[in-house]
Every structure is written in C-alpha cells, then in structure tokens.
C-alpha positions in Angstrom: 0.0 0.0 0.0 2.9 2.4 0.7 4.6 2.1 -2.7 1.5 2.8 -4.9 0.8 5.9 -2.8 4.5 7.0 -3.0 4.5 6.4 -6.8 1.3 8.4 -7.2 2.7 11.4 -5.2 5.9 11.3 -7.2 3.9 11.3 -10.5 1.8 14.2 -9.4 4.9 16.1 -8.3 6.7 15.6 -11.6 3.6 16.6 -13.6 3.2 19.7 -11.4 6.9 20.7 -11.8 6.7 20.2 -15.6 3.5 22.3 -15.9 5.0 25.0 -13.7 8.1 25.2 -15.9 5.9 25.5 -19.0 4.0 28.3 -17.2 7.3 30.1 -16.3 8.4 29.8 -19.9 5.1 31.3 -21.1 5.6 34.2 -18.7 9.2 34.7 -19.9 8.2 34.5 -23.6 5.3 37.0 -23.1 7.5 39.4 -21.2 10.3 39.2 -23.7 8.0 39.9 -26.6 6.5 42.9 -24.9 9.8 44.2 -23.6 11.3 44.2 -27.1 8.5 46.7 -28.1 8.9 49.1 -25.1 8.4 49.6 -21.4 6.4 47.0 -19.5 4.4 47.4 -16.3 3.8 44.1 -14.4 1.3 43.6 -11.6 0.5 40.4 -9.7 -1.9 39.1 -7.1 -1.1 35.9 -5.3 -3.8 33.8 -3.6 -3.6 30.4 -2.0 -7.0 28.9 -2.6 -8.6 31.4 -5.1 -7.6 32.8 -8.5 -4.3 34.5 -8.7 -3.5 36.9 -11.5 -0.6 38.5 -13.4 -1.1 41.4 -15.8 1.4 43.0 -18.2 1.0 46.3 -19.9 3.1 47.5 -22.8 3.6 51.2 -22.6 4.5 53.8 -25.3 6.6 56.9 -24.8 3.8 58.8 -23.2 3.0 56.0 -20.8 -0.2 55.0 -22.5 -1.1 51.3 -22.7 -0.4 49.9 -26.1 -1.2 46.2 -25.3 -2.2 44.2 -22.3 -1.8 40.6 -21.4 -3.2 38.8 -18.4 -3.0 35.4 -16.8 -5.4 34.3 -14.1 -6.3 31.0 -12.6 -5.8 28.6 -9.8 -3.6 26.0 -11.5 -0.4 25.8 -13.4 -2.5 25.4 -16.6 -3.2 29.1 -16.8 -1.6 31.0 -19.8 -1.3 34.6 -20.9 -4.2 35.9 -23.0 -4.8 39.3 -24.6 -6.3 42.0 -22.3 -7.2 45.0 -24.5 -9.6 46.7 -22.0 -7.1 49.5 -21.2 -5.5 50.0 -24.7 -4.9 53.7 -25.3 -5.4 54.9 -21.7 -2.6 56.4 -19.6 -1.5 53.9 -17.1 -1.7 56.3 -14.2 -5.3 57.0 -14.9 -6.4 53.4 -14.9 -9.0 52.5 -12.3 -9.4 48.8 -11.8 -12.8 49.2 -10.1 -14.5 50.0 -13.4 -13.4 46.7 -15.0 -15.8 43.8 -15.0 -13.4 41.0 -13.9 -12.5 39.0 -10.8 -11.0 40.6 -7.7 -7.5 39.1 -8.2 -7.2 40.6 -11.7 -8.4 44.0 -10.4 -5.8 43.9 -7.6 -3.1 42.9 -10.2 -4.1 45.9 -12.3 -3.8 48.2 -9.3 -0.4 46.6 -8.5 0.9 47.2 -12.0 -0.1 50.8 -11.9 1.4 51.3 -8.4 4.6 49.5 -9.4 5.0 51.7 -12.5 4.4 54.9 -10.6 6.9 53.8 -7.9 9.5 52.9 -10.4 9.0 56.1 -12.3 9.6 58.0 -9.0 13.0 56.2 -8.7 12.0 53.9 -6.0 11.9 50.1 -5.8 8.3 48.6 -5.9 7.3 46.6 -2.9 6.5 42.9 -3.5 2.9 42.0 -2.6 2.6 39.7 0.4 2.4 35.9 -0.2 -0.7 34.0 1.0 1.2 32.8 4.1 2.3 36.4 5.0 -1.3 37.5 4.6 -2.4 35.0 7.2 0.5 36.0 9.5 -0.4 39.7 9.2 -4.1 39.0 10.0 -3.1 37.0 13.1 -0.7 39.7 14.2 -3.4 42.3 13.8 -5.9 40.3 15.9 -3.4 39.4 18.6 -1.8 42.8 18.9 1.7 41.9 18.0 3.5 44.8 19.5 3.7 45.2 23.3 4.4 48.6 24.6 6.2 49.1 27.9 5.0 51.9 30.1 7.3 54.8 30.5 7.2 54.5 34.3 8.7 51.0 34.2 12.4 52.0 34.5 13.5 49.3 36.9 17.1 48.2 36.6 17.9 44.6 37.4 21.4 43.5 38.3 22.3 39.9 38.5 25.6 38.6 40.1 26.4 35.2 41.3 23.0 34.2 42.5 22.1 37.6 43.8 19.4 39.8 42.2 19.0 43.5 43.0 16.3 45.8 41.7 16.8 49.5 41.7 
C-alpha cells in the first residue's frame, strides 16, 4: 500500500513541476516579446485557494497602454491571454474598479499601476505579500503583536552570582 501511494505522489509532483516550468516559460516569452517593443508594467496578485493573477501592460513613450496581457487562474494550466480593456489609456489614470473582472485581476491591475508609478519616481516597488504572509499579518493584527512598555517602568535589574538586585 505504501509504494503505490508514493508512486502516485511522485507522478503528481513531476507533472506539477513540468507544468510549472511551462507556465514560467510562457511568462518569460510573453515578457520578452512585450519588452522588445517598449516599457512593460507588471502587476500580480497571489492567492492560496482562489484565483491569482498577473497582468502586463506594454507602454508607449507617453506611458499609454499599447497592449495588455493577463494570466489568471488557480492551477499551473493558466496561460497569458490578450487583455485589450485599457488600450490607449494612460497607465496612471487606470482605475481597476471599473473593469468587470475577478477581484484578483483588479488587484493585479492596481499593483501594475502602483509598481509603475513607484519605479518612475525612482524607488523600488514593494513585493505584494504571499498568502502565508497575509495569514500571519491577520493573526498579528488580531493578537496585537506589539507590546508597549509603560514609560514609568524603568527598573534596573542587576544579577551577580546568585544575587538579584532591583533599583
């Protein structure tokens, strides 16, 4: 019973790795084709159990969207497709709330816009949190991660060879 289960897990792992490499190659090819034509703004939204999304916008000299591509889905079977909704619009004026699409894609669009504006200002864009970090941040917010010491607590503790003194 152990060996068939182990073999099944190994086959699933190899298939997943192969499909993930194909997805990375699709990302790389799409980015390279767009990058040869001009500047590219990339945004992404990672999710653990719901649809994630990556969007790429090809920009002209006036920072208007020339072409858009998006990839969204849960599995490694997702591929980039054309996304012409914003063609001709300035990237900084794009509002993802007015697009009829899933929440992950809207967040990826907002991330692409914010990344572009941050990079144009000469700063480094911040990486969106991973699904695990989102959970950790929620727990920290509920628990109240930071403990503040009162200013009146200024006791000084001295320890020497078994003796403890408090000032």
